[in-house]
N, C-alpha and C positions, 0 to 999 in steps of 0.2 A: 823521900819524894817518890811517889808511886807513878809508874808509867800510865796507869789507868786514869790519872788525874788530867791527862791530855787527850782524852777520848771524846769523840762526838759522832753523831749519826749522820751519814751521808748517803742519800739515794744514789744508786749507780748511774741513773740517767743524767746526773749533774757533772759527771766526769767528762770533760771535753775530749772528744775523739779526734777532732780536726782543727787546724788553725783557721782563724777568720781570714777572709780574703784581704781585708785591710788590717794591717798589724795594729794600728792605733784605734781601731773601732771597738775594742773591748770595753767592758765596764770597769770603773775604778771605785772601790770603796775607800774612803778616807777616814782613818781612825785617829782620834786624838789620844796620844799615848798616855796622857795624864788623867783624863776624865773618862775615856772610853767612848766618847760621843762619836757617832757614825754618820757619814754623809754619803750619798749615792751620786756618782757622776760618770762621765765617760772618760776614757784614758786621755784624750786630747786636752781635757780640762786640768791636767796635772800642772800646766803652766801657771794656773792661778794659785798654786801652793808653793811655787818657787820664787825666789827673789834674787836680785843682783847681789853677787858676793857669795851666794851658796856654792858649795862644791859638790857636784854630782859625780859619784865614783862608779865606773863601769868595769866589769870583768871582761877583758878582751880575748879570753880563751876561745879556741875554735874546736868544735866537736869533730872527731874523726869518724869515718864510717867503720866503726870498731867491731861490728858483728860479722863473723865469717862462717861459712858453711863448707864443710869438707867431709872426707871419709877416712876411716882408719885404714892404714896401709895393710893390704892383704885380706881384708874382710869386707870392704865396701860398706861397712856400717856407718851410717850418717852420724856426724858429730858437729856440734856448734861451739864456736869459740867467741868469747867477748874479751877484747883487749882492754885491760884495766889501766896499766901504766908501764911505760918503757923503763926497764931497769938499767940496762947498758947495752950498747950496740944493737943487735937484733934479738935480744932476750927481753921478753915481755911477761909481766904477771897477767894471768888470764883467768877467766871463769869458763869452765868447760862443762858442757852438757852432752851426753851423760858423763859424769866424772869418774865413776867407779872403775871403769876399764881404762881410763887415761893414766896409766902408771908410767913412771920414768922409763924411757926407752920407746914409748909409743910414738909412732910416726903418723902424721896426719897430712893428707894430700888435698890441696885446693885447686880447683879448675884444671884437673888432669895434669898437675905438676907445675903449673905456673908459679905456685907458692907451696912450700913444704914446711912443716913444723915438727919438732921433736920435743916431747915432754922431758925436761931434765930434772925437775924437782917438784915436790908437793910442799906448799908453804901454808901460811895462816889461813884458817877456815877452809882448807881444802883447795885453795886456788893453785893453779899450775904455772910453773915457769916454763915457757916454751921458747926454744931457739928456732928462729925462722931462717930458711935458706931460699934463695931466689936469684934470678939474673935481672939486673936493671935497678930501678929506683923503688924502694919499698912503698913510699907514699903514693906513687903512681899506680902500683899494683893494688894497693889497698883501696884507692879511689875507684878502681875498676871492679874489684871483687866484693868490697865491703858494703854493708847496709848500715844506715843510721841506727844507733842503739836506743830505740824508743823504749820508754818504761813499759813494764808488763801490763799496766792498766790501759794502755792505748792499743786497741785491737785493729784499728783501721790502718790500711796501707798509706804511707806518706807519699804523695804524688811528687812533691818537690822537696829535695833534700835541703834546700836553702831555708825552708821554713822552720827547721829545727836548728837554726843558726841565727845569731844576732847579726844586725847589719854592720856591726863594728868588730866582728870576730877577726882576729889576726893570727894567733899562734896555735898551731895544732897541738892537741894533747888531751882533750876532754873525752870522757866516756858518756857524758850527759851534758845537756845544754844548761847554761845559767839562765833559766827560763824567764825571770823577771824582765830581762832585757829584750825579750822577743817582741814586746809591745812597741818599741821605738822604731820609727821610720827615719830615714836620713833627713827628711824635711822637718820633722818634729825636733830632732836633735839640733838642727841648725837654728830653728826658732828659739830654742832654749838658750843656746849660746849667745844669740843676738840680744837676749834679755839681760846679759851680763852674768849669767851663771857659768862658773868655771867647771869644765869637764875634765876629770882626771881618769886615768886608766890604770888598772892593776891586772895581773894575770894569776888565776888559780885554775889549774887543770882539775876539773871536777871528776871525782871517782865515784863508784857506786856506793861506797861507804856512807856518803852523805844521805843516801835514800834507803839504805837497808833498815829493816824494822829493828826496834829495840827489843831484844830477846830476854832482858832481865827485868825483874819486877821493880827494883830500885833504880831510878834514873841515874844515880851517881855511880852505879856499877858498870854502866855502859862505856865502852871504849870506841872512840872514833878511829877510822882508818886515816892514815896520813895522806896528804895531798900536796903537790908541788906548787909553790907560789913564787912570783917575782914582782918586784916593784922597782921601777927605774927612778933615779934620783930626781929627775925633773917632775915626775908625777908625785913623788913624796913631797917635794917642795910646794906644789900647788895645794895639796891637802893641808900641810902644816901652816902655810900662809893663811888659809881660810880660818883655821883654828886660832891662830895668833890674833887675827883681826876680830874675832868674836862671831864669825859667820858660821853657818851650819854646814856640816858634812852629812850628805845624804847618800847612803849606799844603795846601789841598784842590785838587789839580790842578797841572799844569805851568804853566797860565796864571796862577794865583795866585802861583806861585813866580817866574815871570819878571817879574811886576808888582812884587813886593816887592824882588827883587834889582835891578831897574832903577831903582826909586824910592828907593833907600837911599844914604846917603853912606858914606864909607870907614870910619866907626865902626860901621856897621850900623844907623844910625838912619833909620827910614822918614820921608821928607819928603812931606807932603801936597801935592797938586797934580794936574795933568793934563798929558798930552803924548803923544808917540809913542815907542815903543821897538822896536828890532830886536835886542835882546839875544839872544845865542846862547850857550847854556851847554853845555859838553862837558867831558870829563875833563881835569882840571888847573885847573878853575874853583874858586875859593875862595868858598864861600857866606858872605854877610855877615849874613843875617837868619834864614833857615829852619833848623830843627833836625830836622824830619821832613816827610814828604810822603805824602799819600794820592793814589794815581793808578790808572789802569787799565793794561792790558797793551798795549804799543805795537807798531807795525809794524816789521819788520826794517829796519835801516839808516836809521831815521828820526831826526830831531833830538830827538824826545821820548825815544827810547831812549838817546840820548847824554846828555840831561839827567839822567835817573835814574842813569845810569852815573857821572856826575860826583859824585852824592851818595853812592852806595853802592859804587862801584867796578865797572869793566866785568866783571871775572871773576865777582864776586858776582851781578851782574845776569843775565849770560848763563846762569849755573848755575841761578838762580831760574827763568828762562824755560824752560830745559830740563825742570826739575821740573814747571812749570806745564803743559807739553805732555804730559808723562808722566801727570800726574794729571787730565788732561782739563779744565783750566780753560777758561772761555769768554773769548775775546779781543776786544779793541778796544772801540768805543763803547758797545755794549750788553752788554759782557762783565763779568767779575768784577773785583775790586779788589785792589790791593796797598798795604800800609802799610809804608813804609820809615822806621824809627825807631831 
């Protein structure tokens, strides 16, 4: 399976640079996963595609302000750190720019010493393990010094940090937002609950591996980075009850999808617990849990486009994307939504 099989042409002006003032005002493309039929609606009209007994699964991870700017000790050379995942204590796996001079033993100073870091190891793909030193509470210092880790295709400054956060974000840990959930307002979620739709939550801390380009020609040679997930027993019970009753499980985002599929047994029963997953879903995969998916429009040749193609078929997806380009949908993190059902 060639990575080029998941390519499409996207004009740069269709990449959304800013979130809409109203979260739920985006457009919604509804795609029939069996026939590929496409409908154009607004996001608020998602209620017309949900029914009592459905289980809507949200990823309640919270994005941390993971981008830090400092200087190398003794040189004053500028250096940028992106926190990827906490390994233990105050040791983090990070992406460092420029990385060549960030050798073990290199010390980095942030905000004139409010926070200091020392490179202690070089790991997979050149990422650095950094041990941080500080006085006080790390999360408070990070909130003061850090910036939201917006994807590189977003060049505008984000005026309000909360707009790269879902309204139901709870647990710190992500280096990127589960962007399908950005469309929901508290009012819309309440309306959906009042319809009799069951809302369940899972946690998957999104790493940059989800968004990194596939650098191999053969899709099956690509390896996903591992990400931490957690599912509480009461949330697993909600999802399993819906499946048992023959109701639909609809994942909000590819991260919720990967969590559910990774944490389920061969019978499709979701098992509560926590761990790390590097599950890679591409065409040919047989879904065990989800029946539908709410997602955004993804980058060409990305693992995310492969995942949605596994659910609805590559030809159906590429056709839907061509229609989205023609109809001037807004793409990627701050863009419009797609419901595959």
